[in-house]
MIDOSE-1310 file (N, C-alpha, C; in nm, 2 decimals, decimal comma, always signed):
residues 96
mdkk	+6,35/+7,67/+10,96/+6,54/+7,73/+10,92/+6,59/+7,66/+10,78; +6,62/+7,74/+10,69/+6,81/+7,67/+10,61/+6,81/+7,50/+10,66; +6,80/+7,39/+10,62/+6,86/+7,27/+10,68/+7,03/+7,30/+10,65; +7,08/+7,38/+10,54/+7,22/+7,43/+10,54/+7,27/+7,57/+10,70
lfaq	+7,18/+7,58/+10,72/+7,20/+7,67/+10,81/+7,21/+7,61/+10,89; +7,10/+7,54/+10,92/+7,11/+7,43/+11,09/+7,20/+7,34/+11,14; +7,25/+7,32/+11,00/+7,43/+7,15/+11,02/+7,52/+7,23/+11,04; +7,50/+7,40/+11,02/+7,67/+7,49/+11,06/+7,60/+7,47/+11,20
lves	+7,52/+7,50/+11,24/+7,53/+7,61/+11,37/+7,49/+7,47/+11,44; +7,47/+7,34/+11,41/+7,52/+7,22/+11,48/+7,64/+7,22/+11,53; +7,73/+7,18/+11,40/+7,86/+7,21/+11,40/+7,94/+7,29/+11,47; +7,89/+7,41/+11,51/+7,97/+7,53/+11,56/+7,92/+7,45/+11,70
mnqi	+7,84/+7,36/+11,79/+7,78/+7,35/+11,92/+7,87/+7,26/+11,92; +7,91/+7,17/+11,82/+7,97/+7,04/+11,86/+8,13/+7,07/+11,88; +8,12/+7,21/+11,79/+8,30/+7,24/+11,81/+8,31/+7,35/+11,95; +8,23/+7,38/+12,01/+8,22/+7,44/+12,13/+8,23/+7,33/+12,26
geit	+8,15/+7,24/+12,24/+8,21/+7,13/+12,31/+8,37/+7,06/+12,30; +8,37/+7,05/+12,17/+8,51/+7,03/+12,21/+8,67/+7,07/+12,24; +8,58/+7,23/+12,25/+8,71/+7,33/+12,25/+8,64/+7,32/+12,42; +8,59/+7,37/+12,48/+8,55/+7,31/+12,64/+8,57/+7,22/+12,70
rger	+8,61/+7,08/+12,62/+8,62/+6,95/+12,69/+8,79/+6,95/+12,66; +8,85/+7,08/+12,60/+9,01/+7,02/+12,52/+9,06/+6,95/+12,42; +8,96/+6,90/+12,39/+8,97/+6,86/+12,30/+8,94/+6,88/+12,15; +8,98/+7,02/+12,13/+9,04/+7,09/+12,00/+9,06/+7,23/+12,06
qpsr	+9,21/+7,27/+11,95/+9,21/+7,47/+12,02/+9,10/+7,57/+11,93; +9,04/+7,68/+12,01/+8,97/+7,75/+11,93/+9,08/+7,81/+11,82; +9,01/+7,85/+11,72/+9,05/+7,94/+11,57/+9,13/+8,06/+11,64; +9,08/+8,12/+11,73/+9,12/+8,23/+11,77/+9,02/+8,32/+11,92
vfki	+9,16/+8,37/+11,97/+9,11/+8,36/+12,11/+9,10/+8,49/+12,13; +9,02/+8,57/+12,20/+9,04/+8,70/+12,24/+9,09/+8,75/+12,43; +9,15/+8,85/+12,42/+9,20/+8,90/+12,50/+9,17/+9,02/+12,58; +9,08/+9,06/+12,65/+9,04/+9,21/+12,66/+9,18/+9,21/+12,82
dpvr	+9,22/+9,31/+12,76/+9,35/+9,38/+12,84/+9,29/+9,45/+12,97; +9,25/+9,45/+13,08/+9,16/+9,49/+13,21/+9,24/+9,62/+13,26; +9,20/+9,65/+13,28/+9,24/+9,85/+13,31/+9,32/+9,82/+13,46; +9,41/+9,87/+13,47/+9,49/+9,83/+13,57/+9,54/+9,96/+13,63
vkei	+9,45/+10,00/+13,70/+9,41/+10,11/+13,83/+9,54/+10,16/+13,89; +9,59/+9,98/+13,94/+9,70/+10,10/+14,00/+9,81/+10,15/+13,97; +9,82/+10,07/+13,84/+9,92/+10,14/+13,76/+9,92/+10,27/+13,68; +9,78/+10,30/+13,63/+9,73/+10,37/+13,65/+9,78/+10,57/+13,70
ratt	+9,73/+10,54/+13,82/+9,79/+10,60/+13,97/+9,90/+10,62/+13,94; +9,94/+10,49/+13,99/+10,14/+10,53/+14,01/+10,17/+10,66/+13,89; +10,16/+10,63/+13,75/+10,23/+10,75/+13,69/+10,16/+10,89/+13,72; +10,09/+10,89/+13,78/+9,99/+11,06/+13,79/+10,11/+11,10/+13,92
glsq	+10,13/+11,02/+14,01/+10,19/+11,06/+14,13/+10,11/+11,05/+14,23; +9,98/+11,03/+14,23/+9,90/+11,06/+14,33/+9,91/+10,96/+14,43; +9,85/+10,99/+14,58/+9,82/+10,92/+14,65/+9,61/+10,83/+14,60; +9,64/+10,71/+14,68/+9,49/+10,66/+14,65/+9,41/+10,81/+14,70
enfa	+9,42/+10,87/+14,82/+9,33/+10,99/+14,88/+9,30/+11,04/+14,76; +9,41/+11,13/+14,72/+9,40/+11,20/+14,66/+9,36/+11,17/+14,48; +9,39/+11,07/+14,37/+9,33/+10,98/+14,25/+9,18/+11,02/+14,32; +9,17/+10,94/+14,38/+9,01/+10,96/+14,39/+8,95/+11,02/+14,44
rvin	+9,00/+11,17/+14,48/+8,94/+11,28/+14,50/+8,93/+11,37/+14,32; +8,98/+11,35/+14,28/+9,04/+11,36/+14,16/+8,98/+11,32/+14,01; +8,92/+11,20/+14,06/+8,84/+11,14/+13,98/+8,70/+11,11/+13,99; +8,67/+11,20/+14,14/+8,55/+11,16/+14,17/+8,50/+11,04/+14,23
vqls	+8,58/+10,93/+14,29/+8,49/+10,80/+14,32/+8,56/+10,79/+14,47; +8,49/+10,75/+14,56/+8,52/+10,68/+14,67/+8,62/+10,59/+14,67; +8,72/+10,62/+14,82/+8,84/+10,61/+14,82/+8,83/+10,47/+14,83; +8,71/+10,39/+14,87/+8,69/+10,26/+14,89/+8,72/+10,22/+14,75
tlrn	+8,56/+10,29/+14,68/+8,59/+10,21/+14,52/+8,71/+10,22/+14,48; +8,84/+10,29/+14,51/+8,95/+10,29/+14,44/+9,03/+10,16/+14,47; +8,99/+10,14/+14,65/+9,06/+10,02/+14,68/+9,07/+9,94/+14,67; +8,90/+9,92/+14,62/+8,87/+9,79/+14,57/+8,86/+9,71/+14,42
weqg	+8,93/+9,82/+14,34/+8,89/+9,83/+14,19/+9,11/+9,79/+14,14; +9,21/+9,85/+14,25/+9,28/+9,83/+14,27/+9,34/+9,64/+14,32; +9,23/+9,64/+14,40/+9,27/+9,50/+14,45/+9,21/+9,38/+14,36; +9,16/+9,43/+14,28/+9,10/+9,36/+14,18/+8,96/+9,28/+14,21
rrnp	+8,89/+9,36/+14,38/+8,77/+9,26/+14,40/+8,68/+9,38/+14,30; +8,66/+9,46/+14,27/+8,58/+9,48/+14,17/+8,65/+9,55/+14,04; +8,60/+9,57/+13,97/+8,63/+9,63/+13,87/+8,57/+9,80/+13,78; +8,63/+9,85/+13,77/+8,55/+10,05/+13,71/+8,53/+9,97/+13,57
tgpa	+8,41/+10,07/+13,53/+8,36/+10,04/+13,39/+8,23/+10,17/+13,42; +8,18/+10,12/+13,27/+8,20/+10,23/+13,16/+8,28/+10,40/+13,15; +8,14/+10,51/+13,18/+8,25/+10,66/+13,24/+8,38/+10,63/+13,35; +8,38/+10,53/+13,43/+8,50/+10,55/+13,48/+8,64/+10,44/+13,42
rall	+8,57/+10,38/+13,33/+8,70/+10,23/+13,30/+8,75/+10,38/+13,16; +8,59/+10,44/+13,11/+8,66/+10,56/+12,99/+8,80/+10,66/+13,02; +8,74/+10,70/+13,14/+8,84/+10,77/+13,26/+8,97/+10,73/+13,25; +9,01/+10,64/+13,33/+9,09/+10,56/+13,32/+9,19/+10,57/+13,23
tair	+9,11/+10,50/+13,13/+9,18/+10,52/+12,97/+9,27/+10,58/+12,92; +9,17/+10,78/+12,96/+9,24/+10,83/+12,93/+9,36/+10,94/+12,99; +9,29/+10,87/+13,15/+9,49/+10,89/+13,21/+9,58/+10,83/+13,17; +9,56/+10,72/+13,16/+9,63/+10,61/+13,08/+9,70/+10,66/+13,02
ndpk	+9,62/+10,70/+12,89/+9,70/+10,74/+12,77/+9,78/+10,90/+12,77; +9,76/+11,01/+12,86/+9,73/+11,10/+12,86/+9,76/+11,22/+13,00; +9,84/+11,15/+13,10/+9,82/+11,19/+13,23/+9,82/+11,35/+13,24; +9,90/+11,38/+13,23/+9,91/+11,48/+13,22/+9,80/+11,61/+13,15
hvlk	+9,73/+11,55/+13,08/+9,67/+11,64/+13,03/+9,49/+11,66/+13,07; +9,51/+11,51/+13,09/+9,36/+11,42/+13,15/+9,33/+11,50/+13,29; +9,46/+11,57/+13,39/+9,43/+11,55/+13,51/+9,44/+11,72/+13,51; +9,56/+11,76/+13,42/+9,45/+11,91/+13,40/+9,34/+11,95/+13,35
alaq	+9,30/+11,88/+13,30/+9,12/+11,95/+13,26/+9,05/+11,87/+13,37; +9,12/+11,77/+13,45/+9,01/+11,75/+13,53/+9,04/+11,88/+13,66; +9,14/+11,92/+13,68/+9,18/+12,06/+13,78/+9,09/+12,17/+13,75; +9,00/+12,20/+13,64/+8,94/+12,28/+13,62/+8,85/+12,29/+13,67
């Protein structure tokens, strides 16, 4: 390995240690906005039971998402994002 590259790697490891111990602020922070299922469902005006049926998930799964015990992933997350962005048209498409 190139000595310069190795030195950069060692410096990065030292910096992450400092950040972890609170001795240094990170240069940037990535914040991921979790899907807020309950808020999305509220915009549709549907009950938990009806919303779960429309998006084709078990009622217990929807409740777990809304209570923060589980997080939607993959296609479910994409569908919830689509509903959040355009509930009227997405729900219409799902009803067909």
